[in-house]
Biopython code that builds the backbone (N, CA, C, O; Angstrom):
import numpy as np
from Bio.PDB.StructureBuilder import StructureBuilder

atoms = [
    (1, "MET", "N", (75.055, 81.668, 108.258)),
    (1, "MET", "CA", (76.283, 82.496, 108.048)),
    (1, "MET", "C", (76.188, 83.238, 106.830)),
    (1, "MET", "O", (76.066, 82.628, 105.768)),
    (2, "ASN", "N", (76.235, 84.652, 106.868)),
    (2, "ASN", "CA", (75.954, 85.392, 105.669)),
    (2, "ASN", "C", (77.419, 85.741, 105.092)),
    (2, "ASN", "O", (78.419, 85.591, 105.795)),
    (3, "HIS", "N", (77.479, 86.187, 103.847)),
    (3, "HIS", "CA", (78.874, 86.699, 103.270)),
    (3, "HIS", "C", (79.454, 87.775, 104.325)),
    (3, "HIS", "O", (80.606, 87.670, 104.747)),
    (4, "ASP", "N", (78.806, 88.556, 104.625)),
    (4, "ASP", "CA", (79.426, 89.638, 105.401)),
    (4, "ASP", "C", (80.148, 89.017, 106.718)),
    (4, "ASP", "O", (81.290, 89.297, 107.083)),
    (5, "GLN", "N", (79.136, 88.000, 107.442)),
    (5, "GLN", "CA", (79.893, 87.767, 108.652)),
    (5, "GLN", "C", (81.053, 86.749, 108.432)),
    (5, "GLN", "O", (81.957, 86.641, 109.260)),
    (6, "PHE", "N", (81.004, 86.046, 107.353)),
    (6, "PHE", "CA", (82.063, 85.264, 107.055)),
    (6, "PHE", "C", (83.471, 85.786, 106.334)),
    (6, "PHE", "O", (84.506, 85.121, 106.319)),
    (7, "PHE", "N", (83.334, 86.906, 105.830)),
    (7, "PHE", "CA", (84.370, 87.683, 105.020)),
    (7, "PHE", "C", (84.552, 88.947, 105.824)),
    (7, "PHE", "O", (85.519, 89.632, 105.490)),
    (8, "GLY", "N", (83.839, 89.368, 106.776)),
    (8, "GLY", "CA", (83.979, 90.613, 107.713)),
    (8, "GLY", "C", (83.869, 91.638, 106.663)),
    (8, "GLY", "O", (84.715, 92.531, 106.717)),
    (9, "GLY", "N", (82.956, 91.694, 105.673)),
    (9, "GLY", "CA", (82.769, 92.832, 104.841)),
    (9, "GLY", "C", (83.650, 92.936, 103.785)),
    (9, "GLY", "O", (83.464, 93.837, 102.967)),
    (10, "ARG", "N", (84.595, 92.158, 103.653)),
    (10, "ARG", "CA", (85.697, 92.168, 102.694)),
    (10, "ARG", "C", (85.109, 91.825, 101.300)),
    (10, "ARG", "O", (84.238, 90.961, 101.206)),
    (11, "THR", "N", (85.559, 92.467, 100.257)),
    (11, "THR", "CA", (85.206, 92.238, 98.859)),
    (11, "THR", "C", (86.100, 91.361, 98.317)),
    (11, "THR", "O", (87.189, 91.168, 98.857)),
    (12, "LEU", "N", (85.707, 90.699, 97.120)),
    (12, "LEU", "CA", (86.895, 89.666, 96.650)),
    (12, "LEU", "C", (88.084, 90.603, 96.245)),
    (12, "LEU", "O", (89.210, 90.108, 96.296)),
    (13, "LEU", "N", (87.951, 91.877, 95.858)),
    (13, "LEU", "CA", (89.018, 92.545, 95.296)),
    (13, "LEU", "C", (89.973, 92.799, 96.605)),
    (13, "LEU", "O", (91.192, 92.714, 96.456)),
    (14, "MET", "N", (89.484, 93.073, 97.732)),
    (14, "MET", "CA", (90.293, 93.123, 99.034)),
    (14, "MET", "C", (91.116, 91.780, 99.228)),
    (14, "MET", "O", (92.316, 91.720, 99.498)),
    (15, "LEU", "N", (90.338, 90.821, 99.060)),
    (15, "LEU", "CA", (91.135, 89.400, 99.168)),
    (15, "LEU", "C", (92.045, 89.126, 98.171)),
    (15, "LEU", "O", (93.073, 88.500, 98.429)),
    (16, "ALA", "N", (91.761, 89.565, 96.935)),
    (16, "ALA", "CA", (92.821, 89.369, 95.857)),
    (16, "ALA", "C", (93.996, 90.348, 96.272)),
    (16, "ALA", "O", (95.146, 89.922, 96.164)),
    (17, "CYS", "N", (93.804, 91.491, 96.688)),
    (17, "CYS", "CA", (95.082, 92.440, 97.092)),
    (17, "CYS", "C", (95.910, 91.731, 98.153)),
    (17, "CYS", "O", (97.129, 91.616, 98.028)),
    (18, "TRP", "N", (95.124, 91.177, 99.375)),
    (18, "TRP", "CA", (95.745, 90.743, 100.470)),
    (18, "TRP", "C", (96.806, 89.496, 99.879)),
    (18, "TRP", "O", (97.943, 89.285, 100.300)),
    (19, "ARG", "N", (96.154, 88.806, 98.878)),
    (19, "ARG", "CA", (97.023, 87.516, 98.743)),
    (19, "ARG", "C", (97.917, 87.915, 97.520)),
    (19, "ARG", "O", (98.717, 87.059, 97.141)),
    (20, "GLY", "N", (97.878, 89.039, 96.899)),
    (20, "GLY", "CA", (99.074, 89.422, 95.898)),
    (20, "GLY", "C", (98.505, 88.917, 94.565)),
    (20, "GLY", "O", (99.330, 88.786, 93.660)),
    (21, "ARG", "N", (97.225, 88.615, 94.301)),
    (21, "ARG", "CA", (96.648, 88.123, 93.123)),
    (21, "ARG", "C", (96.435, 89.037, 91.886)),
    (21, "ARG", "O", (95.313, 89.157, 91.395)),
    (22, "LEU", "N", (97.479, 89.654, 91.404)),
    (22, "LEU", "CA", (97.649, 90.672, 90.529)),
    (22, "LEU", "C", (96.751, 90.376, 89.380)),
    (22, "LEU", "O", (96.048, 91.339, 89.074)),
    (23, "ASN", "N", (96.579, 89.278, 88.641)),
    (23, "ASN", "CA", (95.601, 89.223, 87.498)),
    (23, "ASN", "C", (94.192, 89.322, 87.924)),
    (23, "ASN", "O", (93.343, 90.023, 87.374)),
    (24, "SER", "N", (93.982, 88.423, 89.135)),
    (24, "SER", "CA", (92.475, 88.680, 89.721)),
    (24, "SER", "C", (92.144, 90.137, 89.952)),
    (24, "SER", "O", (91.101, 90.637, 89.531)),
    (25, "ALA", "N", (93.049, 90.798, 90.625)),
    (25, "ALA", "CA", (92.621, 92.392, 90.870)),
    (25, "ALA", "C", (92.449, 92.830, 89.824)),
    (25, "ALA", "O", (91.400, 93.474, 89.784)),
    (26, "ARG", "N", (93.114, 92.796, 88.679)),
    (26, "ARG", "CA", (93.000, 93.701, 87.445)),
    (26, "ARG", "C", (91.786, 93.074, 86.914)),
    (26, "ARG", "O", (90.987, 93.861, 86.407)),
    (27, "ALA", "N", (91.448, 91.756, 86.916)),
    (27, "ALA", "CA", (90.134, 91.489, 86.280)),
    (27, "ALA", "C", (88.776, 91.863, 87.007)),
    (27, "ALA", "O", (87.729, 92.122, 86.413)),
    (28, "LEU", "N", (88.950, 91.851, 88.361)),
    (28, "LEU", "CA", (87.880, 92.510, 89.298)),
    (28, "LEU", "C", (87.953, 93.989, 88.921)),
    (28, "LEU", "O", (86.857, 94.390, 88.530)),
    (29, "LEU", "N", (88.826, 94.843, 88.919)),
    (29, "LEU", "CA", (88.893, 96.220, 88.599)),
    (29, "LEU", "C", (87.908, 96.427, 87.133)),
    (29, "LEU", "O", (86.928, 97.163, 87.013)),
    (30, "ASP", "N", (88.452, 95.633, 86.224)),
    (30, "ASP", "CA", (88.028, 95.784, 84.624)),
    (30, "ASP", "C", (86.358, 95.550, 84.918)),
    (30, "ASP", "O", (85.536, 96.232, 84.306)),
    (31, "GLY", "N", (85.960, 94.571, 85.862)),
    (31, "GLY", "CA", (84.680, 94.186, 86.014)),
    (31, "GLY", "C", (83.823, 95.270, 86.795)),
    (31, "GLY", "O", (82.626, 95.041, 86.969)),
    (32, "GLY", "N", (84.337, 96.330, 87.225)),
    (32, "GLY", "CA", (83.744, 97.392, 88.005)),
    (32, "GLY", "C", (83.929, 97.208, 89.506)),
    (32, "GLY", "O", (83.142, 97.816, 90.230)),
    (33, "ALA", "N", (84.834, 96.475, 90.047)),
    (33, "ALA", "CA", (85.199, 96.173, 91.553)),
    (33, "ALA", "C", (85.310, 97.727, 92.008)),
    (33, "ALA", "O", (85.820, 98.567, 91.265)),
    (34, "ALA", "N", (84.814, 98.024, 93.233)),
    (34, "ALA", "CA", (85.089, 99.311, 93.656)),
    (34, "ALA", "C", (86.396, 99.491, 94.467)),
    (34, "ALA", "O", (86.620, 98.841, 95.489)),
    (35, "LEU", "N", (87.246, 100.411, 93.954)),
    (35, "LEU", "CA", (88.455, 100.678, 94.844)),
    (35, "LEU", "C", (88.097, 101.359, 96.185)),
    (35, "LEU", "O", (88.924, 101.252, 97.090)),
    (36, "ASP", "N", (87.188, 101.909, 96.369)),
    (36, "ASP", "CA", (86.579, 102.621, 97.562)),
    (36, "ASP", "C", (85.979, 101.751, 98.746)),
    (36, "ASP", "O", (85.942, 102.196, 99.894)),
    (37, "ALA", "N", (85.619, 100.780, 98.488)),
    (37, "ALA", "CA", (84.939, 99.852, 99.419)),
    (37, "ALA", "C", (85.713, 99.589, 100.738)),
    (37, "ALA", "O", (86.900, 99.266, 100.747)),
    (38, "VAL", "N", (85.021, 99.737, 101.754)),
    (38, "VAL", "CA", (85.435, 99.484, 102.875)),
    (38, "VAL", "C", (84.858, 98.323, 103.787)),
    (38, "VAL", "O", (83.671, 98.001, 103.833)),
    (39, "ASP", "N", (85.968, 97.705, 104.555)),
    (39, "ASP", "CA", (85.338, 96.564, 105.283)),
    (39, "ASP", "C", (84.851, 96.969, 106.728)),
    (39, "ASP", "O", (84.786, 98.146, 107.081)),
    (40, "GLU", "N", (84.546, 96.002, 107.461)),
    (40, "GLU", "CA", (83.880, 96.564, 108.722)),
    (40, "GLU", "C", (84.907, 97.142, 109.696)),
    (40, "GLU", "O", (84.498, 97.623, 110.753)),
    (41, "ASN", "N", (86.222, 97.127, 109.411)),
    (41, "ASN", "CA", (87.259, 97.999, 110.008)),
    (41, "ASN", "C", (87.548, 99.306, 109.446)),
    (41, "ASN", "O", (88.219, 100.108, 110.096)),
    (42, "GLY", "N", (87.070, 99.608, 108.216)),
    (42, "GLY", "CA", (87.283, 100.819, 107.642)),
    (42, "GLY", "C", (88.373, 100.701, 106.437)),
    (42, "GLY", "O", (88.633, 101.669, 105.722)),
    (43, "ALA", "N", (88.957, 99.489, 106.286)),
    (43, "ALA", "CA", (90.167, 99.264, 105.357)),
    (43, "ALA", "C", (89.550, 99.163, 104.041)),
    (43, "ALA", "O", (88.413, 98.731, 103.854)),
    (44, "ARG", "N", (90.415, 99.615, 103.058)),
    (44, "ARG", "CA", (90.134, 99.629, 101.622)),
    (44, "ARG", "C", (91.088, 98.705, 100.903)),
    (44, "ARG", "O", (92.096, 98.383, 101.533)),
    (45, "PRO", "N", (90.942, 98.264, 99.776)),
    (45, "PRO", "CA", (91.830, 97.510, 98.948)),
    (45, "PRO", "C", (93.232, 97.981, 99.006)),
    (45, "PRO", "O", (94.068, 97.111, 99.251)),
    (46, "LEU", "N", (93.603, 99.069, 98.846)),
    (46, "LEU", "CA", (94.860, 99.635, 98.889)),
    (46, "LEU", "C", (95.726, 99.063, 100.127)),
    (46, "LEU", "O", (96.768, 98.408, 100.109)),
    (47, "LEU", "N", (94.919, 99.544, 101.244)),
    (47, "LEU", "CA", (95.288, 99.104, 102.461)),
    (47, "LEU", "C", (95.779, 97.807, 102.876)),
    (47, "LEU", "O", (96.711, 97.671, 103.669)),
    (48, "PHE", "N", (95.063, 96.727, 102.262)),
    (48, "PHE", "CA", (95.108, 95.549, 102.166)),
    (48, "PHE", "C", (96.502, 94.950, 101.307)),
    (48, "PHE", "O", (97.132, 93.960, 101.678)),
    (49, "ALA", "N", (96.794, 95.675, 100.229)),
    (49, "ALA", "CA", (97.848, 95.425, 99.470)),
    (49, "ALA", "C", (99.146, 95.759, 100.033)),
    (49, "ALA", "O", (100.191, 95.109, 100.018)),
    (50, "ALA", "N", (98.859, 96.992, 100.575)),
    (50, "ALA", "CA", (100.174, 97.789, 101.314)),
    (50, "ALA", "C", (100.445, 96.961, 102.643)),
    (50, "ALA", "O", (101.594, 96.780, 103.048)),
    (51, "TRP", "N", (99.416, 96.509, 103.247)),
    (51, "TRP", "CA", (99.840, 95.835, 104.609)),
    (51, "TRP", "C", (100.617, 94.160, 104.228)),
    (51, "TRP", "O", (101.316, 93.541, 105.031)),
    (52, "ALA", "N", (100.312, 93.757, 103.009)),
    (52, "ALA", "CA", (100.836, 92.587, 102.687)),
    (52, "ALA", "C", (101.935, 92.643, 101.773)),
    (52, "ALA", "O", (102.332, 91.617, 101.220)),
    (53, "GLY", "N", (102.497, 93.848, 101.557)),
    (53, "GLY", "CA", (103.547, 94.057, 100.911)),
    (53, "GLY", "C", (103.378, 93.578, 99.369)),
    (53, "GLY", "O", (104.305, 92.963, 98.842)),
    (54, "ARG", "N", (102.409, 93.810, 98.782)),
    (54, "ARG", "CA", (102.205, 93.400, 97.400)),
    (54, "ARG", "C", (102.337, 94.512, 96.523)),
    (54, "ARG", "O", (101.336, 95.067, 96.070)),
    (55, "ASP", "N", (103.544, 94.899, 96.237)),
    (55, "ASP", "CA", (104.029, 96.053, 95.456)),
    (55, "ASP", "C", (103.476, 96.241, 94.218)),
    (55, "ASP", "O", (103.247, 97.390, 93.840)),
    (56, "LYS", "N", (103.188, 95.162, 93.428)),
    (56, "LYS", "CA", (102.646, 95.048, 92.083)),
    (56, "LYS", "C", (101.280, 95.584, 92.108)),
    (56, "LYS", "O", (100.889, 96.459, 91.335)),
    (57, "VAL", "N", (100.525, 94.999, 93.073)),
    (57, "VAL", "CA", (99.018, 95.298, 93.331)),
    (57, "VAL", "C", (98.951, 96.692, 93.697)),
    (57, "VAL", "O", (98.120, 97.432, 93.169)),
    (58, "VAL", "N", (99.843, 97.137, 94.642)),
    (58, "VAL", "CA", (99.545, 98.533, 95.113)),
    (58, "VAL", "C", (99.625, 99.538, 93.776)),
    (58, "VAL", "O", (98.757, 100.338, 93.425)),
    (59, "ALA", "N", (100.914, 99.270, 93.128)),
    (59, "ALA", "CA", (101.030, 100.050, 91.864)),
    (59, "ALA", "C", (99.721, 99.899, 90.925)),
    (59, "ALA", "O", (99.242, 100.935, 90.463)),
    (60, "LEU", "N", (99.170, 98.755, 90.647)),
    (60, "LEU", "CA", (97.773, 98.566, 89.966)),
    (60, "LEU", "C", (96.768, 99.539, 90.456)),
    (60, "LEU", "O", (96.207, 100.278, 89.647)),
    (61, "LEU", "N", (96.476, 99.598, 91.843)),
    (61, "LEU", "CA", (95.532, 100.145, 92.440)),
    (61, "LEU", "C", (95.659, 101.612, 92.344)),
    (61, "LEU", "O", (94.690, 102.325, 92.081)),
    (62, "LEU", "N", (97.019, 102.132, 92.587)),
    (62, "LEU", "CA", (97.373, 103.473, 92.229)),
    (62, "LEU", "C", (96.907, 104.140, 90.859)),
    (62, "LEU", "O", (96.332, 105.208, 90.646)),
    (63, "GLU", "N", (97.375, 103.093, 89.968)),
    (63, "GLU", "CA", (97.273, 103.583, 88.462)),
    (63, "GLU", "C", (95.672, 103.636, 88.251)),
    (63, "GLU", "O", (95.214, 104.305, 87.325)),
    (64, "ARG", "N", (94.843, 102.927, 89.117)),
    (64, "ARG", "CA", (93.501, 102.973, 88.795)),
    (64, "ARG", "C", (92.699, 104.196, 89.382)),
    (64, "ARG", "O", (91.605, 104.644, 89.040)),
    (65, "GLY", "N", (93.622, 104.624, 90.429)),
    (65, "GLY", "CA", (92.868, 105.818, 91.265)),
    (65, "GLY", "C", (92.502, 105.606, 92.683)),
    (65, "GLY", "O", (91.665, 106.257, 93.309)),
    (66, "ALA", "N", (93.310, 104.504, 93.175)),
    (66, "ALA", "CA", (93.037, 104.402, 94.943)),
    (66, "ALA", "C", (93.652, 105.569, 95.313)),
    (66, "ALA", "O", (94.220, 106.353, 94.552)),
    (67, "GLY", "N", (93.505, 105.680, 96.688)),
    (67, "GLY", "CA", (94.148, 106.536, 97.471)),
    (67, "GLY", "C", (93.860, 108.208, 96.868)),
    (67, "GLY", "O", (94.552, 109.116, 97.329)),
    (68, "THR", "N", (92.978, 108.451, 96.000)),
    (68, "THR", "CA", (92.949, 109.918, 95.602)),
    (68, "THR", "C", (91.558, 110.525, 96.269)),
    (68, "THR", "O", (91.264, 111.710, 96.111)),
]
sb = StructureBuilder()
sb.init_structure("model")
sb.init_model(0)
sb.init_chain("A")
sb.init_seg("    ")
for serial, (resi, resn, name, xyz) in enumerate(atoms, 1):
    if name == "N":
        sb.init_residue(resn, " ", resi, " ")
    sb.init_atom(name, np.array(xyz, "f"), 0.0, 1.0, " ", f" {name:<3s}", serial, name[0])
structure = sb.get_structure()
């Protein structure tokens, strides 16, 4: 099983957003993680954070240019 099969094409940033890991999301973004990456369903990190109700992560993503 490869990474894409296991994670459904999700990135570490998407997983951090879903779990509400603000510091991890910030570190991933600082390291160059892509805000516009999409999983196999077309979902982006901002959508994961919003679905999960992670307001602080949503705010961080918006500050960094997500949704533009």
